[in-house]
N, C-alpha and C positions, 0 to 999 in steps of 0.2 A: 627337625633333623631329617625326616624321611625324604623331602625333596632332594636332599643332598646325598641320599643313601647310595652306597656303592659297595660292591663285594668282589674281591678277587679270590675265587674259591675253585677247588678241584671239581670237575664235572665230566662224566663219562657218556654224554649224549652220543658222541661219535660211535661208541661201542654198540649202543642200542640201534643206531641207524644201520649198522652192518647186520646185527642179529635179526632185526624185525623187517628191514626193507632192503637188505643187500646193497646198501649205499646208493639206492636209486632215488636220488633227491627229486627227480621229476615226478615221482609217484606220490609225493606228500607235500603238505604245506606246513612249513616250520612254525607258522603262527599258532597252529593248533595240532598237536601230535598226541595221539592216544597211546596208552600203555607205557608212557614215560613220565618222568618228573620234571622235564625241562622242555619248554618251547618259548617262542618269542613273547607270546601273550603273558605267560606266567613270569618270565624274567622281568618284564616291564611292571607287572603287578607287585613283584618283590623288590622293586627299585634297584635291580642289579645292573650296574653300569659296566662291570668288567668280569670276565669269566675265563678261567684257565681250563681250556678244553683238553682233556687227556687223549693222547694217541696211544691206545693200548692194544696189544695182540696177545693171545693166549700163550702161556709158558710152553705149551706143547709144540709151538712153532720154533723154539729156540734152536734146534738142530735141523731145521727144515727151511721154511721160507719166511722167517721173521722180518727180514729187511723188506721184502716185497710187500708183505701185509702192512708193515708200518708206513711205507710209501702210500699205499692205498688209503690208509686212515688219515694221513696228512692231507691227501687229496680231498677227502670228503669234508674235512674241517675247513680247508681253504675254500672249497666250493661254497659251503653254506655261509661262510663269512664274507664272500664276495658277491654271491648271487642274491643275497637279501640285504637291502639297503639299511635295515635296522642294525646290522653288524658291520664291523670293520676289523681287519687284522692289524694288530700292533706288534712291533718287534723291538721297541725301545721304551725306556722309562719316560722319555719325552713324549713319544706318541701316546703312551698311556695317559699322561697328564692332559693332553689336549683333546683326547677322544671324548671326554665328558662335555666339553664345550660344543662338540659336533652333534651332541644328542644321539649318540650311537652306543651300542654295547660293544666294548672292546673284546676282541678274541686273542688270547694268548695261547700258543700251542706248546704243549708239554708232552714229552714221551714218558710213558709209565712202564718202566722196566728196561734195564740195561741190555737185556737179551736182544733188544731191537737193533743194536749196532753190530751184532755178531762179532764182538771182540775186535772191532776195526775202528781206529781213530779217523781214517779217511771217511768212513761212513758217518761217524759223528759230525765231522765238519760239513758234510753235504747236507745232513739234516738241519744244521744251523743255517746253511744257505737257503733252505726251504722255509725258514721262519721259526724253527723250533728254538725256544728260549729257556727251556727247563727240561731236565731229565731225572727221573727216579732211577737210582743205580740198580735196584732190583724190583721185581714184583714178588710173587709167591714162590719163586724158584731162585736158587743160586745161579749166578753167572760163573764163568770160569775165573772171574777176578773179584767178585764181591759176594757177600753172604746175605741171604734173606732171613727175615724173622719167622717165616713159615717153614714147616716141615712137610708140606703137601707133596713136594717133588723130591725124590731121592737122587739128585743130580749134583755133580761137582762138590762132593763132600770133602772138606779139608779140616785139618786140625791146626789151631793157632795161626791161621793165615786168612783172616777175615777180609783183608784188603791186600791183594797181591801187588807186586811191582807194577804190573800193567794197570791194576785198579787205581793206583796212585797216579799213573800217567793219564788215565781218563779224567780224574779230578783236576789235575794240572791243566789239561787241554780245555776242559770246560771253563776253568778260570781264565785261560788265555783268550778264549772265544767270547766270554761274557755270557755264558750259559749258566743258569741257576742250578746248583746241585741240590737234588731232592732226596732226603733220607727216609721218607715214608716207605715202609715195607722192608727196609734193611734190618739186619740183626743189630742188636745193641753194640756188639763188638765192631761191626763195620761202621756204624754211625760214629762211634768213639774214635776210630782210626781216621775217618774223614774229617771230623772236627779238629783233630790234631794236625792234619796235613793241609787242609784247605787254606788258601790265601784270601778267599772272599767269604762273605756270609752265606750260609746254607739255609734251607727250609725243610721242615716236615710239612708237606703240602696237605696231608689229611691224616693226622694222628692226634691222639688225645692223651690225657694224663694217666700214667700207670698207677699212681697212688690212689686215684679215684676208681679206676677199673683196671684190674690186674690182667690185662690182655697183652700178649707179647707184641702186638702191633702198636701199643701205646708207649709213651716215652717216660722212663724213670727220672726221678729228681736229679740224679748225678749227671745225666745227659742234658737235662734242662739247664743246669748251671753252666755246663760247657757251651751250650747253645747261646747263653747270655753273653759269655766272653767272646764268642764268635760274632756277636751282633746279628745272629740269625733270627728265625721266626718259626714258631709252631702254629699251624693252622688247624683248629679243632675239627676233628672228624665227627659228623653227625650220625653216623651209623649206630643203631641202638646197641649192637653187641660191643662196640667200643666205648659206649657212653655208660651203660648200666651193667655191662657184662651179662646181659640177658636179651631176650627178644623184645622186651617191653621197656620203653623209656618215655620220658616226657621232657618238656622244655626246661623244667627245674633241674633235672639231671644234667642237661647240657650246660646250663649256667654254672653248675657246680664246678665243671672243668675250667671254665673261664675264670671263675673266682680263685680257684686253687693255683692255676698257672700265674695269674696276676700276682698272687701273694708270694710265690716262689721267685719269679724272675721279672715281674713287672708287666704292665699293660702294653708297653712298647715292644714286647716280644710275642704278642698273641695276634692271631688272625682267624678267619673263618675258613674251615677246610671243606665243608659241604660233603662231597662224595655222592651227590645225587646221580642216579642212573648207573652207578657202579655197585653200590650196596643195595640190599633188598628190604631192609627194615629200618624205618626212621621213627624218631620220637613222635608221640601224639602231638599234633599241632605244628609239626615241621615235616610234613609229608612231601613237599615239593618246593621248588625255588621261589614260589610266590609267598612262602610263609616266613621268609627271613625277618620281616618287621616284628613278628611275634617274639623272636629271640632278642632283638634289640630292646623291645619294650620290657622284657624280663630283666635284662641287664640294667636298664635305667631304674627299674624298681629296686635293684640291688645297689643303688648308689654309684653306679659307674657314671662318670661325667661325660658330657657330650664330646669333649676333647679326647678322652680315652677311647670312646667308641669310634670317633673319626679315625683314630690311629688303627684300631682293630679292623675297620671296614676298608681302609684304603692306604693310609699314610705309612703304616708299618711295611707293607709289601713294596710300596714305591721306594722307601728308604733302602730296603734290601736290594731291589733291582738296580737302583742308582749306584750303590756301593759295589755291586758285582761289575757294573760297567766301568766304574772307576778303576778297579783292579785290572780289568781288560785293557784299559788305556795305559796303565802303568807297565803292562806286559807287551806293549805293541811292537817292541823290537824283537821279541821272541819269535823264532820261526816255528811253523807247525811241527808238532812232535812226530817223529818217525819210529817211535817205540812200537814193536810188534810182539804179538803173543805167538809162541811156537805152536805149530799145528797139533803137536802131541798134547798140549795143554788145552787147546780149544776142543778137541775130540769131536769135531763135527764131520760126520761121514759124507755130508753133502758138499764139503769144500773140494774144489778142483785143485789138484796139484799142477802148477803151470809148467808143463814140459810137453814137448812134441811126442805124440804117441807112437809106439812101435819102433823106436830108433835103437839100434844096437851098434851102429857104426860110430867111429870117432867123429867128432864134429867136422874135422878137416876132410872127411871122406863123403860127407853128405852131398848128394848130387840131385839132379832133377828127377832121378828115378825114385828118390825118397818121397818126393811130392806125389808121384804116381802111386806109391804104396799106400800113402795116407788116403788118397782119393779112392783106392780100391776098397777101403774099409768103410766108406760112407754109406753105400747102398748097393743092393743087388744090381740096379740099373747101371751104376757107374762101373761095377766089375764087369758087366756084360760087354761094355764098350771096349774092354781090353782083352776079351777072350778071343777064341778062334774066329768067331763071326765078325768081331770088331776088326781083327787084323785083315780079313778078307775084304771087308768094305774099304779099309784104308788103302789096300793094294789097288783096288779098282779106281779109286779117286786119283791115285798117283799116276796110273796108266793113262786115264783120260786126260789129265793135265799135261802129260808128256806129248800126247798127240797134238794138242793145241799149240804147244811150243814148237813142235816140228813144222806144223803148217805155217 
């Protein structure tokens, strides 16, 4: 089985590249990177043929420069997946299928946190154009339109409104684009609302079973059953705190989650979530991406069939991706959504109100003098050009010009 091994899992290497190296790829060799759990050598040792690289920016950027930071993280993922021949970017299920034949590690780009789009559907569409094929609706903070499972940030608190009208528009636009909706990090109420509203299968890209470990980041049985009806996928998070609800865990604890989810909704709804380089504590024997075969060996010993494991490792995600694209094709006559969120609901002090500054006249009275008044406000140097000295200089130029004309 191992020569055919593949994994489409959540990975935060891009975050570590920013933290440790300020995204300076020229300063490192991705074949061997220290202080991280992911590099090319270990991906190959773990027989990992496909990786969902997360584009993540801190929640503190939500009302600041989240969009810029997200663009920079997309840039570093695209760079590492084009500058290294071992990688290649894939943007469709078909490309994902053929990437294995090319003997390369497929790179899927996923945004981790809806705050990255700054409540803007045009921003969402532009991220899609840059190759993003999945987005988690929240991270550890609420957005103005969806609710997080975390209480770390006291922002955008709402009652009985876990997915707003704009939030539904985000889900609809992702369905129209063919972008996978990711519910990891969302509250259970938001996840339930999305599962009710979505036209395409969704995923929990790195979440585990709440019945095994009662952490709010994990998924309760009632949502697992709804996920089954949605034909979606839960990809088991390997972070120790979500596996054993403690800092210590082992491979057996991880396998317990796989066994339980398989019992509840079937092996066709399970995948591997990873979360390497995003979380800090991993089970003994699963410390980095090279250790995936140990988990597969444990599941084989628990009587998982090779067909079931092939589904877990690759086929389940491919099925979801293809069904998301099928819904996209069915919606191809739908025009891009123009739903907007009122500025008062976004509550972003960094948003620019698009109107010309300093105008008190009626629009019909606007003249060239208005443009001069705007120019006056730009800088001291521009104001000086229109002060007394500036007027004297203009008079001299006009006088000299008239002399030439007379001659």
